[in-house]
C-alpha positions in Angstrom: -102.3 27.3 70.3 -103.6 28.8 67.0 -101.4 26.3 65.0 -102.6 23.4 67.1 -106.2 24.4 66.6 -105.7 24.6 62.8 -104.0 21.2 62.8 -107.0 19.7 64.7 -109.4 21.1 62.2 -107.4 19.7 59.3 -107.0 16.3 61.1 -110.8 16.2 61.7 -111.5 16.6 58.0 -108.7 14.4 56.6 -109.2 11.5 59.0 -112.8 10.9 57.8 -111.6 11.1 54.1 -112.8 14.7 53.4 -109.9 15.4 51.1 -111.5 18.1 49.0 -112.6 20.0 52.1 -109.1 19.6 53.6 -107.5 21.0 50.4 -109.9 23.9 50.3 -109.2 24.7 53.9 -105.4 24.7 53.3 -105.9 27.0 50.3 -108.0 29.4 52.3 -105.3 29.5 55.0 -102.6 30.2 52.5 -104.8 33.0 51.0 -104.9 34.6 54.5 -101.2 34.0 55.2 -100.6 37.7 55.7 -103.3 38.1 58.3 -102.8 36.6 61.7 -106.1 34.7 62.2 -107.3 33.9 65.7 -108.6 30.5 66.4 -112.2 31.8 66.4 -111.6 33.4 63.0 -110.1 30.1 61.8 -113.2 28.3 62.8 -115.4 30.9 61.1 -113.3 30.5 57.9 -113.8 26.7 58.1 -117.6 27.4 58.5 -117.6 28.8 55.0 -116.6 25.4 53.8 -119.4 23.5 55.6 -121.6 23.2 52.3 -118.5 21.7 50.6 -117.8 19.4 53.7 -121.5 18.3 53.8 -121.6 17.5 50.1 -118.3 15.6 50.3 -119.5 13.8 53.5 -122.6 12.5 51.8 -120.5 11.2 49.0 -117.8 9.7 51.2 -120.1 8.1 53.9 -120.8 5.0 51.9 -117.0 4.4 51.4 -116.5 4.8 55.2 -119.4 2.5 55.8 -117.8 -0.2 53.6 -114.5 0.3 55.4 -116.3 -0.3 58.7 -118.0 -3.5 57.4 -114.8 -4.9 56.0 -112.7 -3.8 58.9 -110.3 -1.9 56.6 -110.2 1.4 58.5 -106.7 2.9 58.5 -105.2 4.1 61.8 -106.1 7.6 60.7 -109.7 6.6 59.9 -110.0 5.0 63.4 -108.7 8.1 65.0 -111.1 10.3 62.9 -114.2 8.2 63.7 -113.3 8.2 67.4 -112.9 12.0 67.2 -116.2 12.3 65.4 -117.9 10.3 68.2 -116.5 12.8 70.7 -117.6 15.7 68.7 -121.1 14.3 68.4 -121.2 13.7 72.2 -120.0 17.2 72.9 -122.5 18.8 70.5 -125.3 16.7 72.0 -124.4 17.8 75.6 -124.3 21.5 74.6 -127.6 21.2 72.8 -129.5 19.7 75.7 -129.1 16.0 75.1 -126.9 15.3 78.1 -127.9 11.7 78.6 -127.3 10.8 75.0 -124.0 12.6 75.0 -122.9 10.7 78.1 -123.8 7.3 76.6 -122.0 8.2 73.3 -118.8 9.3 75.0 -118.8 6.3 77.3 -118.7 3.9 74.3 -115.0 4.9 73.9 -113.8 4.7 77.5 -113.0 1.7 79.7 -116.0 0.6 81.8 -118.0 -2.4 83.1 -120.6 -4.1 81.0 -123.3 -2.4 83.2 -123.1 1.3 83.9 -125.4 2.8 86.6 -126.3 6.5 86.5 -128.6 8.7 88.6 -131.1 10.9 86.8 -134.8 11.3 86.6 -134.8 12.6 83.0 -137.1 9.7 82.1 -139.9 11.6 83.8 -139.9 14.0 80.8 -141.5 11.3 78.7 -145.3 10.9 78.8 -144.8 7.2 77.8 -142.6 6.6 80.8 -144.8 8.5 83.3 -147.9 6.6 82.1 -146.1 3.2 82.7 -145.1 4.3 86.2 -148.7 5.4 87.0 -149.9 2.0 85.7 -147.5 0.3 88.1 -148.6 2.4 91.1 -152.3 1.8 90.4 -151.7 -2.0 90.0 -150.4 -2.4 93.6 -147.7 -4.8 92.2 -144.3 -5.0 93.9 -142.4 -4.9 90.7 -143.2 -4.2 87.0 -141.1 -4.3 83.9 -142.1 -2.6 80.6 -140.5 -2.8 77.2 -140.3 0.6 75.6 -140.1 1.9 72.1 -140.6 5.2 70.4 -141.7 5.7 66.8 -139.9 8.4 64.7 -142.9 10.7 65.3 -142.8 10.2 69.0 -139.1 11.1 69.0 -140.3 14.7 68.4 -143.6 14.7 70.2 -142.9 12.9 73.4 -139.3 13.4 74.6 -136.5 13.3 72.1 -134.0 13.1 75.0 -135.5 10.0 76.5 -136.3 8.4 73.1 -132.8 8.8 71.8 -131.2 7.7 75.1 -133.4 4.6 75.7 -134.8 3.5 72.4 -132.2 0.6 72.0 -134.0 -2.3 73.5 -135.4 0.0 76.2 -136.9 -1.3 79.4 -138.5 0.4 82.4 -138.5 -1.3 85.8 -140.5 0.0 88.7 -140.3 -1.4 92.2 -142.5 -0.5 95.2 -140.3 -0.2 98.3 -141.1 0.4 101.9 -138.7 2.8 103.7 -139.4 3.6 107.3 -143.1 2.8 106.8 -143.3 5.1 103.8 -144.0 3.8 100.2 -141.6 4.9 97.5 -141.0 3.8 94.0 -137.6 2.9 92.5 -137.5 3.5 88.8 -134.8 2.3 86.4 -134.6 3.0 82.6 -132.2 0.6 80.9 -130.8 0.6 77.3 -128.4 -1.5 75.3 -125.8 1.1 74.1 -124.4 0.1 70.8 -124.0 1.4 67.2 -126.2 -0.8 64.9 -124.8 -2.5 61.9 -127.3 -0.7 59.6 -128.9 2.6 60.6 -129.1 5.5 58.2 -130.7 8.9 58.9 -131.1 11.6 56.2 -131.3 15.0 57.9 -132.9 17.6 55.6 -131.5 21.1 56.2 -134.5 23.2 55.3 -134.7 22.1 51.6 -134.7 18.7 50.0 -131.6 19.4 48.0 -129.7 20.3 51.3 -129.3 17.3 53.5 -126.8 15.4 55.6 -126.5 11.6 55.8 -125.7 10.1 59.2 -124.6 6.4 58.8 -124.3 5.0 62.3 -122.7 1.8 61.0 -119.5 3.7 60.2 -118.9 3.4 64.0 -119.3 -0.4 64.1 -115.8 -0.8 62.7 -114.5 0.5 66.0 -116.8 -1.8 67.8 -115.4 -4.8 65.9 -111.9 -3.6 66.6 -112.7 -3.4 70.3 -112.1 0.4 70.5 -115.8 1.0 71.2 -117.1 -1.2 74.0 -120.9 -1.8 74.0 -122.6 -1.8 77.3 -125.9 -1.5 79.2 -126.8 1.9 80.7 -129.2 2.0 83.7 -130.6 5.4 84.7 -132.3 5.3 88.2 -134.3 7.6 90.4 -136.9 7.5 93.2 -140.5 8.7 93.3 -141.7 9.5 96.8 -145.3 10.3 95.9 -147.6 9.9 92.9 -148.0 13.7 92.9 -144.5 13.8 91.6 -145.8 12.4 88.4 -147.9 15.5 87.8 -145.6 18.1 89.2 -142.4 17.2 87.3 -140.7 20.3 85.7 -137.9 20.0 83.2 -135.4 22.7 82.4 -136.5 24.2 79.0 -133.8 23.8 76.4 -133.1 23.2 72.7 -134.6 19.7 72.7 -137.8 21.0 74.3 -138.1 23.7 71.7 -137.8 21.1 68.9 -140.6 19.0 70.5 -142.9 22.0 70.9 -142.4 23.0 67.3 -143.2 19.5 66.0 -146.3 19.2 68.0 -147.8 22.0 65.9 -146.9 20.3 62.6 
């Protein structure tokens, strides 16, 4: 199990062209060859190389991006980018971005063009709640709203909703009569795809410490048919307008980030 874990760590680095990091990792393992490291200690040892890995990643990401655009990914590169997608999805799920994680992982599995999911997580967004209230007050039978969040709103409204829906996002609200009672069927829809050009520079506390995330490195797998783009539809029902004001969300990492940015 230990050997498999170490092989996986090495594969994760080599497959996305982090050759310097991989070499340093092997050297460290050889230096500790007289000590039987547990898998946890192996991960901790690799964590010491994260500054090296981050620097090399920022240098290599443009090369990976060019490979994606020219469809020259090697088989190993394809496996590595697929693995990176899974790691991002897993990390997102653990950190509180469950819906984004589900959308990310679903890109790499067989599915229909339209995927229907049940969740009222959209209620976390003030923007979404205000649109639903507008519909209820309008007395219309159906309303459709185009949705978009600015970069600032990603941190001050609901980063979970903004990240999950901000790709050509739409909100549809329908007024439905059930046994003489009025309810409201809500559906948030998004086009799930990796864009051809989308770069985010994540600063890690200081301007000299940063990590570049180039989403277009994943488009090579879309062009190869390994990632299948699709439309995600998140649906839920509101039984009373009071639900709009009584919604409570489980407080987690994403909420902490939003709270912090509201004071900046």
